LOTORMI-843587 format. One record per residue: residue number from 0; residue in one letter; chain; x, y, z of N, C-alpha, C, O, CB in turn. Coordinates in Angstrom, 2 decimals, padded with zeros to 5 digits. Glycine has a CB too. Example, Ala and Ser with C-alpha at 12.3 -4.5 7.8 and 13.67 -1.06 7.14 Angstrom:
REM residues 2
 pos code unit      nX      nY      nZ     caX     caY     caZ      cX      cY      cZ      oX      oY      oZ     cbX     cbY     cbZ
   0    A    A  013.19 -005.69  007.80  012.30 -004.50  007.80  013.20 -003.30  007.80  014.24 -003.32  008.46  011.31 -004.47  009.05
   1    S    A  012.85 -002.25  007.08  013.67 -001.06  007.14  012.90  000.03  007.87  013.41  001.14  008.04  014.08 -000.60  005.72
END
This chain:
REM residues 85
 pos code unit      nX      nY      nZ     caX     caY     caZ      cX      cY      cZ      oX      oY      oZ     cbX     cbY     cbZ
   0    M    A -010.75 -065.99 -015.16 -010.65 -067.18 -014.32 -009.19 -067.58 -014.09 -008.83 -067.98 -012.98 -011.41 -068.33 -014.96
   1    S    A -008.37 -067.49 -015.13 -006.97 -067.87 -014.95 -006.24 -066.91 -014.03 -005.28 -067.32 -013.37 -006.27 -067.93 -016.30
   2    Q    A -006.65 -065.64 -013.95 -006.02 -064.68 -013.05 -006.30 -065.05 -011.59 -005.45 -064.88 -010.73 -006.52 -063.26 -013.35
   3    Q    A -007.48 -065.56 -011.33 -007.81 -065.97 -009.97 -006.94 -067.15 -009.55 -006.50 -067.22 -008.40 -009.30 -066.34 -009.86
   4    L    A -006.70 -068.06 -010.45 -005.86 -069.21 -010.12 -004.41 -068.79 -009.90 -003.72 -069.34 -009.04 -005.94 -070.27 -011.24
   5    A    A -003.95 -067.82 -010.66 -002.57 -067.35 -010.53 -002.34 -066.63 -009.20 -001.21 -066.64 -008.70 -002.21 -066.44 -011.69
   6    R    A -003.34 -066.02 -008.63 -003.20 -065.26 -007.39 -003.24 -066.13 -006.15 -002.85 -065.68 -005.07 -004.29 -064.23 -007.30
   7    R    A -003.67 -067.33 -006.27 -003.79 -068.19 -005.09 -002.42 -068.50 -004.49 -001.41 -068.56 -005.18 -004.51 -069.50 -005.46
   8    S    A -002.43 -068.68 -003.20 -001.20 -069.02 -002.50 -000.89 -070.50 -002.73 -001.72 -071.23 -003.26 -001.32 -068.71 -000.97
   9    P    A  000.32 -070.94 -002.35  000.67 -072.35 -002.51 -000.31 -073.25 -001.76 -001.05 -072.79 -000.88  002.10 -072.61 -002.02
  10    A    A -000.29 -074.49 -002.11 -001.20 -075.45 -001.48 -000.99 -075.47  000.03  000.16 -075.39  000.48 -000.99 -076.87 -002.07
  11    P    A -002.05 -075.56  000.81 -001.91 -075.55  002.27 -000.99 -076.65  002.80 -000.34 -076.46  003.82 -003.26 -075.69  002.91
  12    A    A -000.93 -077.79  002.12 -000.08 -078.88  002.59  001.40 -078.50  002.52  002.20 -079.01  003.31 -000.33 -080.13  001.76
  13    V    A  001.77 -077.62  001.61  003.17 -077.21  001.47  003.54 -076.19  002.53  004.65 -076.24  003.07  003.42 -076.64  000.07
  14    V    A  002.64 -075.28  002.84  002.93 -074.18  003.76  002.67 -074.58  005.21  003.30 -074.02  006.11  002.09 -072.97  003.41
  15    A    A  001.79 -075.51  005.45  001.36 -075.84  006.81  002.50 -076.22  007.76  002.50 -075.74  008.89  000.38 -076.96  006.76
  16    P    A  003.47 -077.05  007.38  004.53 -077.40  008.34  005.38 -076.21  008.76  005.80 -076.12  009.91  005.44 -078.47  007.75
  17    Q    A  005.63 -075.28  007.84  006.41 -074.10  008.19  005.63 -073.22  009.16  006.20 -072.70  010.13  006.78 -073.31  006.94
  18    R    A  004.35 -073.05  008.91  003.53 -072.23  009.81  003.44 -072.88  011.18  003.52 -072.20  012.21  002.13 -072.03  009.23
  19    R    A  003.28 -074.19  011.19  003.19 -074.88  012.47  004.49 -074.74  013.27  004.46 -074.55  014.48  002.87 -076.36  012.26
  20    A    A  005.61 -074.83  012.58  006.89 -074.70  013.26  007.07 -073.29  013.81  007.58 -073.11  014.92  008.05 -075.05  012.30
  21    G    A  006.66 -072.29  013.05  006.75 -070.91  013.52  005.86 -070.65  014.72  006.27 -069.98  015.67  006.39 -069.95  012.41
  22    R    A  004.67 -071.18  014.68  003.75 -071.02  015.81  004.28 -071.72  017.05  004.22 -071.18  018.15  002.36 -071.55  015.47
  23    L    A  004.79 -072.93  016.85  005.34 -073.68  017.97  006.53 -072.95  018.58  006.66 -072.88  019.81  005.76 -075.10  017.52
  24    L    A  007.39 -072.40  017.75  008.53 -071.64  018.26  008.08 -070.40  019.02  008.60 -070.11  020.10  009.45 -071.23  017.10
  25    A    A  007.10 -069.68  018.48  006.61 -068.46  019.14  006.03 -068.77  020.51  006.35 -068.10  021.49  005.56 -067.77  018.26
  26    W    A  005.18 -069.77  020.59  004.55 -070.09  021.88  005.55 -070.72  022.85  005.42 -070.55  024.06  003.37 -071.02  021.66
  27    S    A  006.53 -071.45  022.32  007.56 -072.02  023.19  008.42 -070.92  023.81  008.77 -070.98  024.98  008.45 -073.00  022.40
  28    L    A  008.75 -069.92  023.01  009.53 -068.80  023.54  008.73 -068.01  024.58  009.30 -067.51  025.56  009.97 -067.87  022.41
  29    L    A  007.43 -067.88  024.38  006.59 -067.23  025.38  006.61 -068.04  026.68  006.75 -067.47  027.76  005.14 -067.07  024.87
  30    G    A  006.47 -069.35  026.57  006.52 -070.20  027.76  007.86 -070.10  028.48  007.91 -070.05  029.71  006.26 -071.64  027.38
  31    L    A  008.94 -070.08  027.71  010.26 -069.93  028.30  010.40 -068.59  029.01  011.00 -068.50  030.08  011.34 -070.07  027.22
  32    T    A  009.84 -067.54  028.41  009.88 -066.22  029.04  009.14 -066.22  030.37  009.63 -065.67  031.36  009.28 -065.17  028.10
  33    V    A  007.97 -066.83  030.40  007.18 -066.88  031.64  007.93 -067.67  032.71  007.96 -067.27  033.87  005.78 -067.52  031.37
  34    V    A  008.52 -068.78  032.33  009.26 -069.60  033.31  010.46 -068.83  033.85  010.72 -068.85  035.06  009.73 -070.93  032.67
  35    L    A  011.20 -068.17  032.97  012.37 -067.41  033.44  011.97 -066.21  034.30  012.68 -065.88  035.25  013.19 -066.94  032.24
  36    M    A  010.86 -065.58  033.98  010.39 -064.46  034.81  009.96 -064.97  036.18  010.23 -064.32  037.19  009.22 -063.73  034.12
  37    A    A  009.30 -066.12  036.22  008.89 -066.69  037.51  010.13 -067.06  038.34  010.16 -066.83  039.55  008.00 -067.94  037.28
  38    A    A  011.13 -067.63  037.69  012.37 -067.97  038.41  013.05 -066.71  038.93  013.56 -066.68  040.05  013.33 -068.76  037.50
  39    G    A  013.05 -065.67  038.11  013.64 -064.40  038.55  012.90 -063.80  039.73  013.52 -063.23  040.63  013.64 -063.41  037.41
  40    L    A  011.57 -063.93  039.72  010.79 -063.45  040.87  011.13 -064.20  042.14  011.33 -063.60  043.20  009.29 -063.59  040.58
  41    V    A  011.21 -065.51  042.02  011.52 -066.33  043.21  012.91 -065.98  043.74  013.08 -065.79  044.95  011.44 -067.83  042.87
  42    I    A  013.88 -065.89  042.86  015.24 -065.57  043.30  015.30 -064.16  043.89  015.94 -063.95  044.92  016.23 -065.70  042.12
  43    G    A  014.64 -063.21  043.24  014.66 -061.84  043.73  013.97 -061.67  045.06  014.46 -060.96  045.94  014.03 -060.94  042.73
  44    L    A  012.82 -062.33  045.22  012.07 -062.18  046.47  012.71 -062.92  047.63  012.63 -062.47  048.77  010.66 -062.66  046.29
  45    T    A  013.34 -064.07  047.35  014.00 -064.80  048.44  015.37 -064.22  048.76  015.96 -064.53  049.79  014.14 -066.27  048.08
  46    G    A  015.88 -063.37  047.86  017.19 -062.76  048.09  017.13 -061.49  048.91  018.16 -060.86  049.16  017.85 -062.47  046.78
  47    G    A  015.96 -061.10  049.34  015.83 -059.94  050.19  015.61 -058.62  049.46  015.64 -057.56  050.08  017.02 -059.82  051.03
  48    E    A  015.39 -058.68  048.16  015.14 -057.45  047.40  013.74 -056.92  047.71  012.86 -057.67  048.11  015.30 -057.70  045.87
  49    D    A  013.56 -055.62  047.50  012.25 -055.00  047.66  011.34 -055.52  046.55  011.75 -055.58  045.39  012.35 -053.43  047.62
  50    W    A  010.12 -055.90  046.88  009.22 -056.53  045.90  008.88 -055.59  044.75  008.60 -056.07  043.65  007.95 -056.99  046.58
  51    T    A  008.88 -054.28  044.97  008.54 -053.36  043.88  009.63 -053.35  042.81  009.32 -053.19  041.62  008.34 -051.94  044.43
  52    K    A  010.87 -053.52  043.21  011.96 -053.59  042.23  011.93 -054.90  041.45  012.27 -054.93  040.27  013.31 -053.43  042.93
  53    V    A  011.52 -055.97  042.10  011.53 -057.28  041.47  010.34 -057.46  040.54  010.49 -057.99  039.44  011.54 -058.38  042.53
  54    V    A  009.16 -057.04  040.97  007.93 -057.29  040.23  007.68 -056.26  039.13  006.89 -056.51  038.22  006.75 -057.32  041.18
  55    G    A  008.32 -055.13  039.20  008.01 -054.02  038.31  008.11 -054.30  036.82  007.27 -053.83  036.06  008.88 -052.91  038.63
  56    F    A  009.11 -055.03  036.39  009.33 -055.25  034.97  008.67 -056.51  034.43  008.60 -056.69  033.21  010.79 -055.32  034.71
  57    V    A  008.19 -057.38  035.28  007.64 -058.67  034.85  006.39 -058.53  033.99  006.34 -059.15  032.93  007.32 -059.52  036.06
  58    P    A  005.37 -057.75  034.37  004.18 -057.66  033.51  004.48 -057.10  032.13  003.90 -057.55  031.14  003.13 -056.80  034.18
  59    T    A  005.37 -056.13  032.05  005.71 -055.55  030.75  006.43 -056.58  029.88  006.13 -056.70  028.70  006.58 -054.31  030.94
  60    T    A  007.36 -057.30  030.45  008.11 -058.30  029.69  007.20 -059.40  029.18  007.30 -059.80  028.02  009.22 -058.89  030.55
  61    I    A  006.31 -059.89  030.02  005.40 -060.95  029.61  004.40 -060.43  028.57  004.06 -061.15  027.64  004.65 -061.52  030.83
  62    A    A  003.94 -059.20  028.73  003.02 -058.62  027.74  003.68 -058.49  026.38  003.07 -058.81  025.36  002.52 -057.25  028.22
  63    L    A  004.93 -058.04  026.34  005.63 -057.92  025.07  005.88 -059.29  024.44  005.76 -059.43  023.22  006.96 -057.20  025.26
  64    A    A  006.21 -060.27  025.24  006.40 -061.63  024.72  005.09 -062.21  024.19  005.08 -062.91  023.18  006.99 -062.54  025.81
  65    L    A  003.99 -061.91  024.87  002.68 -062.39  024.42  002.29 -061.75  023.09  001.80 -062.44  022.20  001.61 -062.09  025.48
  66    V    A  002.51 -060.46  022.96  002.20 -059.79  021.70  003.06 -060.37  020.57  002.56 -060.59  019.47  002.43 -058.26  021.82
  67    G    A  004.32 -060.61  020.83  005.19 -061.22  019.83  004.71 -062.59  019.41  004.74 -062.92  018.22  006.60 -061.30  020.35
  68    A    A  004.28 -063.40  020.36  003.77 -064.74  020.04  002.49 -064.66  019.23  002.29 -065.44  018.30  003.54 -065.55  021.32
  69    L    A  001.61 -063.74  019.59  000.36 -063.60  018.84  000.61 -063.14  017.41 -000.03 -063.63  016.49 -000.57 -062.61  019.54
  70    V    A  001.53 -062.21  017.23  001.84 -061.73  015.88  002.48 -062.85  015.07  002.13 -063.04  013.90  002.78 -060.51  015.94
  71    A    A  003.39 -063.59  015.66  004.05 -064.67  014.94  003.09 -065.80  014.60  003.21 -066.42  013.54  005.21 -065.21  015.76
  72    A    A  002.15 -066.07  015.48  001.20 -067.16  015.25  000.08 -066.76  014.30 -000.61 -067.63  013.76  000.62 -067.61  016.55
  73    R    A -000.09 -065.47  014.08 -001.19 -065.00  013.23 -001.02 -065.45  011.79 -002.00 -065.78  011.13 -001.28 -063.48  013.28
  74    G    A  000.18 -065.48  011.31  000.42 -065.90  009.94  000.62 -064.72  009.02  000.82 -063.59  009.47 -000.73 -066.74  009.43
  75    R    A  000.56 -065.00  007.76  000.90 -064.03  006.73 -000.35 -063.33  006.23 -001.41 -063.94  006.10  001.64 -064.71  005.57
  76    V    A -000.21 -062.05  005.95 -001.30 -061.29  005.33 -001.11 -061.36  003.84 -000.01 -061.08  003.35 -001.34 -059.79  005.83
  77    R    A -002.14 -061.73  003.09 -001.99 -061.99  001.66 -001.46 -060.82  000.87 -000.54 -060.99  000.07 -003.30 -062.40  001.09
  78    G    A -002.01 -059.64  001.05 -001.62 -058.49  000.25 -000.16 -058.10  000.45  000.49 -057.66 -000.49 -002.49 -057.32  000.58
  79    H    A  000.35 -058.27  001.67  001.72 -057.87  001.95  002.72 -058.90  001.44  003.87 -058.55  001.17  001.91 -057.67  003.44
  80    A    A  002.32 -060.12  001.31  003.24 -061.16  000.88  003.62 -061.00 -000.60  004.70 -061.42 -001.00  002.62 -062.53  001.11
  81    Q    A  002.75 -060.41 -001.40  003.03 -060.25 -002.82  003.47 -058.84 -003.16  003.54 -058.48 -004.33  001.80 -060.62 -003.63
  82    G    A  003.77 -058.04 -002.16  004.27 -056.71 -002.40  003.19 -055.66 -002.66  003.50 -054.53 -003.06  005.20 -056.75 -003.55
  83    R    A  001.96 -056.02 -002.44  000.87 -055.06 -002.61  000.44 -054.54 -001.26  000.32 -055.31 -000.30 -000.32 -055.70 -003.34
  84    G    A  000.19 -053.24 -001.16 -000.35 -052.52 -000.03 -000.37 -053.16  001.22 -000.82 -052.57  002.21 -001.60 -052.14 -000.28
END
C-alpha cells in the first residue's frame, strides 16, 4: 500500500496551473500562426503573386503548428516522467 502512495504524482492543485499555462501558450501560438498565415496570404495574393506559390506552404505550416499544440496540450505521460519506459 505504501508503494502505491509513493508512486502517485503531486497533488493536482500544484500541477494544474503549470499545465494550464502550457496549454494556453500552445493554443495561443497556434492562433498566432493561423493569423500570420492568413495575413501572409492576403499580402501575397494582393501583391500579384501566383496563388500556387502563396498557398502552397500554408496547410503544412498550420498542420505542424496544430500537431505541436496538441502534443503540448496532451500533458505528461506517467511512465516517461519517472524515467521508466
